[in-house]
N, C-alpha and C positions, 0 to 999 in steps of 0.2 A: 527644984528639980531642974529646969532649965540651965543653969549654970552648970549643974556638975552632970547632964550630958553635954553639954559642949566639950568641956573638960576631959571627958571620955573621948569624944571625938579627937579632941587634939593628941591626947594621949598616944592613938591608935593610928595618927597619922591621916585622918577623913575632915572636910570641913563638914561646915552647917550648911546645909542645902540651903541655895538662894532661896527668896520670897516667891510666890505665885503673881503673874502679872496680874496687875486690877483690869480687868474688863469692865466695870462698871463707868458709868457716865460721872465723872468728877461733880458735874453739876446737879446731878439730883443723887447723891450718896444711895448706894447698897440697891440703887436699881439698874438694870441692864441697857445700855443705849437703844434706843428704838429707832428704827428707820421707815422714814414716813412711807406710806404706799407710791406707788410710779415716781420714788427718786431715783437720781442716775449722778455718778461720779464723773468728775472731769478734772485734771490735771493740766494747768496751763504754764507753759514753761518762758515764753519771751514776753519782755516787759511792754511790746506793742501791742501783743493778742489781752494781757492781763487786765490793761486800762478801759478795753473796750467794753468790761464788765461792769464798772461802775460809772463809766465816763468822768467828765469834767463839769464843775460846777461856776456858774457865775461870767459875766462877760460877755467878750465877744468871742473869748475862745472856747464857750461852753459845748460840752460834746457827750449827747445823750449817750446813755450807757445802755447795756442790754436790760439790766434789770428794771432802768426806766420803761424801756421797748415793750418788756413784757406785760408789763400794767396797763400801757396805754393799748395795745393792740390786745387784750383781753378785755378791754372797756368799750373799745369797736367791737369786737366779736358780740356781747352782750345786746349793742345798740342795733349792728346790722339783725341781728334775730329781731328785733323788735319792726324790724321792717323800712329803717333809715337807708335809703341809697346811698347816701352821701359815703356813708359806712362801709357798705358794701363796697362800692368803686378805690375806698382805699386799702381795704383789704386784699383786693383785685391785683393796684399796683404794686404792695409789699409783694403777693405772691408771684406777680411776676419779676421781681426784681432778685427775689431770692435765687430766682432759678438762672438769670442771667450772671449774677456774681458768682453761683457754684459753677457755670460755664469757664468765667472767666478764673476762676482757682484753679480750676482744673488741669487748664491748659497752663497756666502759670508754671504750676508743680512739675509739669512734666514737663516743659520748656527747660526748667532749670535742672533738675535731673540729667537731663540730655546734653544741657551745657556743661555741668560737671565731668560727666565721664567722656566728652570729646577734649575736656582743656588739661584733665589731670587723671592720674592714676591713682592719686592717693585718695581713699576713704576713709571721712569722718564719721564717730557714731555721730547722732542728731545729739544737739545742745540740749544739755539740761541743766534748768536750776535747782541746788540743792535745798534754798527756801522755801519753793515753791511748794504748796498744802494743797491737797485735792479739798474739791470744792463741790456741795452736796447740792443740786439743782430739784427745784418740786413745780417746775412749772406745771399751768394747765391750758398751756396754748401751743398748739403745733406750730403757729408758725415764731414762736420765741427757741422752740425745741431747732427747729430749722437756723433759725440766726444762729442759735449755739453752735450748730453743725458747723457753720459757715466762718466763726471765730477759730474752731478747734483747726481747721482746714489749714489757716491763714496761719496758726500758729505752727501747724507742721511746717510750711514752707519757711517762716524762720526761722525756727529749730534746725531745717538741713541748711540754709545757708552761712548761718552765724560762725560755725566752725572753718569755713572756709573763706570767710571774707576776715578771722580774725587773723589766719594763716598766711594775710595776704596771696590766697588764692582764688579768690575773687573781688573784683574790683568794686572801688566805692560805688561807683553809679549803678553798677549791678545789684549790688545788695540794697540800696536805696528805691531801686525800681521793684523789690520784693516788699521792703517797709511801708510803701505806697498803697499797696493793693488792700491798704486799710482803710484808705478813703472811700472804697466803693461800702466797706460794713458800715462807715460813721453815715453814709447816707441813707442807707437802709434805717439802722436803728433811728436816724431822726424824721422820719417816715411818717409812723402812727401820731407822733406829736405835734407836726407842724402842720401834718393835709386833716388832721381829725377834726370834724363840725364841734364847736366849742361853745356851751352854754347854750346848746337848743336840742331841739328835738330828743329830750331827754338825756342827752351827754354832761354830766359833769366835767368841771374839771381836773380832778384829780381821780384816779382808781387805787381801791386800798388793798387789793389782793397780794398777801403775800408769794414772793417769786422766787427766792433761794436761801438755804441755811448753809451759814461754810461749816 
């Protein structure tokens, strides 16, 4: 029957209708994809910002990423609620660091825009990585969300700078200043791990909370 209908459509100059889009989760055939409660999406385009999510393992060049930070800070919060003063002090330091970095990034973004407006009349759209995929985050710590917000702002700065740098309208030294703003974020992400009280007063070496799903 299908072949006869297809022939009739061909004879009358009609094409078969395209198949309907698949809206089910391929990992669970027949079931629609479920969004976890409290989840949020974010797409990062600059490589330097993307690298801050997972960090880098091993050796002297190890960098703590956002995912590890989220687990560590969640555990710090748990222990602080049990009355651990050192854990509370670390959380207070992290909160102060987040506020300081926010000020630094806002000022850097404003200065970059002012510099570009002053030095060129050419206007580029922000850089976009065509291969970048949206990530879905499900953090259960305000500190982790705030750190993610800082990474997003850092990404905005780099995406603003990249087209001008590639076009030769932003010099290398000025572009490097933008990239090096990531040192503040790397310092923040390492605070929970380096300053946490280990194996004492109820704090285990590793937290096991899932923090993100791609």
